[in-house]
N, C-alpha and C positions, 0 to 999 in steps of 0.2 A: 213767563219767558218772553213775553211778545210774540208779536207774530210773524211765524214759520212760514208764510205763503206756501203753505204747504210743501216742503221743501220734502227728501224721502231723507230716510236715514244717511248718515253721511258714511260713507264705505269710500275710503280711498280710491281716486283714478289710479288704474290699473294697464300698465302697456308690455300686452305678453306676444306682441307680434317678433320682438325683438330676441336675440337669444336669453336675455335676462329678464327678469321679473321683475319691474321697477315701480312703486307707490308712490304718487303725489297728489298734495292736496285737492281736498274736493274745489276748493275755491282758488281762481285765476292766480298766474305769478303777477306781480308789481314791478313798477320802477324804482330801483333802489338805488337812492345817492349816498353811496358806502363809500366815496371817497372823501367825506369830509371828517376833522376830527371830532373826535366821539362827543367831547363838550359843549361845540357848534351843533352837531347830528340833536342831541338832547333837548336843546336849550333853543334848536332853532325859530321854534314858534315864541319865545321870550317877548318880543314887542308884543305880540295880543295878552301877554297876559301878565304883563309887566310888574302893576298892581294888585295880582291875585297873590292869595297866599300860596307858598311853595312848601315850606316846612311848618307843622306845629309841634311842638314840645310836648309829648304826652302829660310830662309830669307836672307842667307849668302854667302851660296854655300858651307861651310864648310865638310869636308868630315872623317869618320871613319870609318875606314875600320875593316873588320872581326877581324884582329890581334887585331886591337886598343880596338875594345868594347869588345871583350875577356880579353886582360889585364887591363881595367877599371874596368870590373866588379869584378875583383880576386882583385883589390886594393881594391876597394868599400868595398867587403866583408869582409876582412880583419877591414877594418876599424869601421865596424858594430861589428864585435865580441868586440872590446876595448871597453874602457871606453872614454869618458862617455857615447856611444851610447847602450852597452851592449847586442847588439841584437843576440837570438840564435834560437833556433827549439822551435818550439812554439809560437814563439812570431808574434807581428803585427806592421808593420808600414803601416803609412797612406801616400798614394801618392796624392794630392792634387795640382795638378797644370795641365795647358795646356799641349799640346801634345811639345816633347822636348827631346833630348837626356839624359837628365838625370833622364826623367819618363823610360826609357829603361834600364838603370844601374843600376838604384836603385831597379826597378823588379827585374831582375836576379840576382842581388847581395842577396836582400834576399830569393832568390830561394837559393842560396848555401848556406847560414846559417843555412838553414832549417825555414827559417821566413814564413809568408804571408804577402801578401800585398794588403791592402784594398784601394779600389780607389774611389774618390771623384770628382766634379765637384766644381773648386773655384769658381763658382757661385752661389753655394747654397747659402743658408742663415747661419748666426752665428749659429741657433737654431738646424739647420738639420748637420750642420758638429758636433757640438758638442754633438748630438745624436750620431752619427755614430763611433766616435772617444771612448764616454762610449759603447757604446753597442760592439765596435770590440774588445776594450781592447788595443788599438794602442798606444804605447810608444814613438813611432820616428815619426815625421810628415815631410815628403821632400813637401815642398810649393815652392810660387813664393811671393813677396812682396805685391802685389794686395792683396793676401787673408788672410797676416799673423793677418792683425785686426779681423779676424774672427773668429780664434782661441780661442779656452777657455782657460783661466789662473789656472792652477792647485798649491791648495796652498802646494800640496806636492812635486811640482818640478817634477811630473811624468811624463811629456810631454817633449818630446825635440825636438826643432823645426830644419828643417837645409834649409835654404834659397837657391834658386838656383843662383836668379839672384842679390841679393844686400845685403849689410850690412844693420842689426838692430841689437841693444841692447837684448841680452838675447836670440840671435837665432844663430846658426852656420852658417858658408857659405859652400855651397857646396866642393866647386873647394877651397879656401884659407884655411878654416880650416879642413874638414872632409877628401878629398881626397890627401890634402898637409902632412896630419898627416903620410901617407903611403907611403911614394916613390917609382917608379918602384922600386929600386933595392933592396928594402927591401921582396918585395915579391918573394916567392921561392914556382913555382908549386908544388912541391912535398909535403911543408908544408902545402899549400892550402889543397890539394886533401888529408891530414893526418889530417888535422882540420873538413874535411866534412864528414869525415869517425868517425872519436871521436867523433861530434855529434849526428850521428843516421841518419837514414832515412827508411822511410819506405813510399811507393807509394800512400798511402793513406792518408798521410799528408797533410795537406792544403796547398796552395801556392798562391792561388787566393781568397780574401773576397769581392767581389763586395755587392751592396746591391740594391735589389730588392723589389718590391712590391708586387711579388707575385700573387699568387691568391686571396688574402685578406689581409687587411690592411695595418699596417707600414710596412714602408723598413725593410727587413730582411738580415742578411749577409747569402751571400750564398756560403756555403763552396764546392769550386773547388779544386780538390786534382790534384798532378802530372800526378796520373793516369788518371782521368777524362781529363784533358788538352790536356795531350801528346795522346789520343786514339783520342779527338777530333780533332787536329792538322792532327793527321793520317788520319781520315775518309775524309779528305780535298784534302790533298795534295799529300798522299802515294801513293805508289802500279805502277805498270807497267802502269796502265791508271786511273791515280788519278782523283776524282772528278773536281780538278781544277787545269786545269794544268800550276801551277807557275811553274819557271825554274830559275837557275844560272843568266840567262842572261837578267830578267826582270827587270823591274824597274818600282815601287812600290807606287802610291802616298797614302801618308795616311795625308787625311785633316779631318776624321772624331774626334774626341776623343778618345785619348787611354784610357781616364777612363772608357769608355762603352765597353762593353764586345767585342760586334762586331768589333770593331776596334783593343781591344789588341788581340783577338785572330785570327781574321781571315786576318787583315795587319800584326801585328807586330811579333805574333808566325809562323804562318804559311809562313809569308815571309822569316825570319830568318830562318827557317827549308830548306828551300829550296834554299839557298843562295843569293836572288834576294838584290837589293839594294833598300833602303826606302830612299825616300823623304819627310820629315816629313814639315808639314805646322803646327805652330803653333795653329790657329783657320781657317777655312773657309774664304775665299775672293775669289769670282765666277772670280775679273781680273786676281786677282793672280795665283790662279790654274789653268789658259788657260796659262801665260806666263810659269809658271812651267812644263805642259806639252811639251811646245814648245824648250826649254831649254833644260832639262834632257832628252826629247823622252820619256817621260812615257809613259809605253805598258799594264799596270795594273790601274784601276780606281774603286776602291771600294766606291761606293754613298751611297747615301740615294735619295727616292723620290724630294724629297723641291731640292735638287743640281741638280738633272735629269731634272727636271721641268724646273730650272734656265738656265743650258746649252739648252734647247731646244729651249727658249724664247729669249736667247740674239741673238743683232744685232753683237756683236761682233766676235762671234767665228769663223765666215768668214775668219776675219784677223788674224785668228792665224791656223798655220798649227798644228793639232790635229793626223795627219793621221797616228803617234806611237803607239796609242792606240789598242790596241787589244781585249781587256774583260774590261768590263763594268759593275760590279757586282753593286746589287742595295739590302738593305735590312731593315730590319728596323720597316716598314712599305708596305703595298700592292700598286702595281702601276697597272693601267689598260693598256690596248693596246694601247689605244689613245696615252699616255706620250710616250709609248714604241717607237710607229712607227715616232713621233715629233723629238724625240730626234737621231733615228735612220737615219733620213733626215740631221742630221748635221755632226754624225761621222757613213757613213756607211759603212766602212771598221770595226769594231767591231763588236762582240757579245756582246749584250746585256742579261741578264739574271737575275733572284731575285734567294734569296734564304730567307729562314726561320727559326727563331730559338728563345730563352730565354733563358734569364740568364741561370734559373736552369738547363737546358738540355744542358748545357757544352759550348757551346751555340746552335751549329747550328743540326736542323733537318733536314733542307731538303735543297736542292742545286741543281742548275739550271745543267743540263745533257750536255748543251749546250758548258760547260766549261770545260768539259773533253777532257785530250790529244787525245784521240779518239773520238769526240765529236756525239751526237746523235742529231735528230730534234726535238725540242721542242716546245711547243704551246705557243703561244704570250702572255704573264699578267700571265702568271701561274711562282708558287712559286717553281719548281722544284720535285722531288721526293728523298724519305726517303734516308739518308746517309748511306753506306756500314758500315757493321761490327754492325748495329741496327735493332732494329723492331720496327714498329711503328701500332698501332691500332686507330680506330677510334669507341668510344662507345657510345649506347643512356647513357644519364648522368642519366634518371628516371630507367631504367634495367639493364644499365650494360652490356649490350649483345653487342658483339662489327659486326660492322657495313661493310656493303660491299663498293662499291665505290660511290659516287655520293650522298650520304646520309646525312645529318647535324649531328653533335654530338660533343665529346671530343675528341681531340687529344691525345693519351699517346704513350710514346717513351719509348725504354725499350734497353740498352747499357752501358757499362762500361765508356759512355762520360756524365752521368748526376750525378750531383751534389751530394754531401755526405748528405748533408742535409742541414737545416736552424742552423745558428750557435747559442747554447741555447736556442732553440726551438721546441722540441720533439713535441709538439701538432701540430705546421705548418708542421712540415716534415711528420708526419704520415699523417695530410690530404693532402700530395702533392705527397708522393711514398707510393704505394699500395703495398701489402704483395708480389709481383712478381716482385717488384723495377721497377715498370712503373712511370715516370712522368706524373702525367696528368697536361694537357694546362689549362691557364687561360683563360677569355679572354681577348681579345686586342682590341686595339683601341676605349678604352674609354676615357670617360671625366670625371671630378669628380664631384659629384653631391653629396650633404649635406641634410641627413634627421636630424632633429632637434625639438626635444621636449622640447618646453619651460617650464622654471619652472612657478608656478603657480603667477600670478600677475607679470610676466616680460613684458618687451615691449622689445622687438627683432625683426629688420627688416631683410630683406634678405641681405641687405646692410652690415648691422653690421657684420652679421656672412662670407661675401667675405672677408670684411675688415680683421679681426680678422686673419682666414687662410691665406691671403695674406702675413701677417706679418710674418710668421713663417715659410712658402717653397719659394720653387723657384716657379719662374712664371708659366712654364709649370704644375703645381699639384696645382693653382690656383682653385678654385671652383667655376663652372662655371652655377650651379644652387642650389639652396636652396629648398629642401620640409619640410613645418613643418607637425608634425604629434603629435596624441594625446601622444602615446608611444611610444617607439622603442622595435619591438619585440626579446624576447628572450627566450632563453630556460631554462629550469629547473635548468638548470647548470649557468646560467648568461651570456651565451655564446650570442651573437648578430646574429640574425637569418638572417644573409645576403641573403640569398633567397627570405625570402619574404619582404625585401626592391625592390630586384630587379625586382620580382614581380608587387609590385605597382607600380615601376617607368612604367614597361613596359603598365600597365593598362593605365596610365595616359597620357603615350606619345601615344597610340592608340585614347584616346581619342581626344587629339589634333590634 
């Protein structure tokens, strides 16, 4: 784990003199230049690493250097500005694809023209994809052949589809049509800079628009700005003693989906910010992942608990040289000490730790300080301490009073990394961000439960409800339990009282 210089267990700094109990990072705040466009911030060190590997295709071994990625994003940005794409400041494009170099190129090209990217899982249902396209206002979709039939057909022709891997009537091809329309010799850096300046820029412009179920209800567009994402990246990898000690000499594994905020932020953006090489796996496969670790001498492995468990249980792990891995980050779900111990038996030379976040918070709230350049000793099974340049408090949900250590309550986070709000949903934004601009944390680790009030004389079974919902949503959103009630509790305004439903569910579970 490296020298800790006798640093103590990293308990967050607490201010208790004020009426509120506020938790801060053990690491000091740093100066963050979060007024730059996100693409400039992430590639700010490009001149130092121009000839070094940036993106490595895990399937083919093909390498794009930082200079090549920079050049390709400039070409794609020029193509986006022109017909037939016509994308500019304030527009939205959708990335509906698995991990690929094209995902990275389209994301940062959109940033260059002042557009936002809404990311989506190509395994989602046509209904879910159509809803997100409509809600986000996306006019261009970058996708792949396997997902194209899920896209809605717009009678007004208001949706342009760009395929990254095949040709299809009515669609543009990423390389043969879009990129070929702007030859490299036609891209002048000064002209590009002038075009960006002419389009205008505000650090509070939205650059990423992932969708999240948030605290309640249907998925909502989470507006993440250039400022919020630059701040989040800086909180993780900037400063003399960064919370996560990524370096330009690291090789980072990208096996987690880029359409998810964890991979998008902590792998893609943070990796590019430090000038590391990123090995891109189209999708996770355990055997393939271990081969890539051995072949490319991967040093950083951001994972999720199911993958950690798979490695811990794998009989094949011993047949691969995984000794290059020095850091394993786990997020998206909690992981107990027993799993950590089993995993570390397979990779004893690595540091394993956890982080915690949510899309609306930019997304990282806390991170393991064993990952710091000058690491701290940490408690096994913990999800880290609050990130620097942010404030966190725990509040009693009934009284709103802030609480001290080891007391259950709602997590509130404040800082420039949190979302701007939910797209076109001021009510949900108001319910999620309080007057002090603290983001209130929703419950996590929940499974979908449906409360159903039958119409009079209707014959409806639990299986009927489950089958209906299953046709409309991706597999992990399927209803696991159905509860029939006489009526759905509502406020005088007509708003569903979800807290009452939760109480009813808790009472039912206690009886069981």
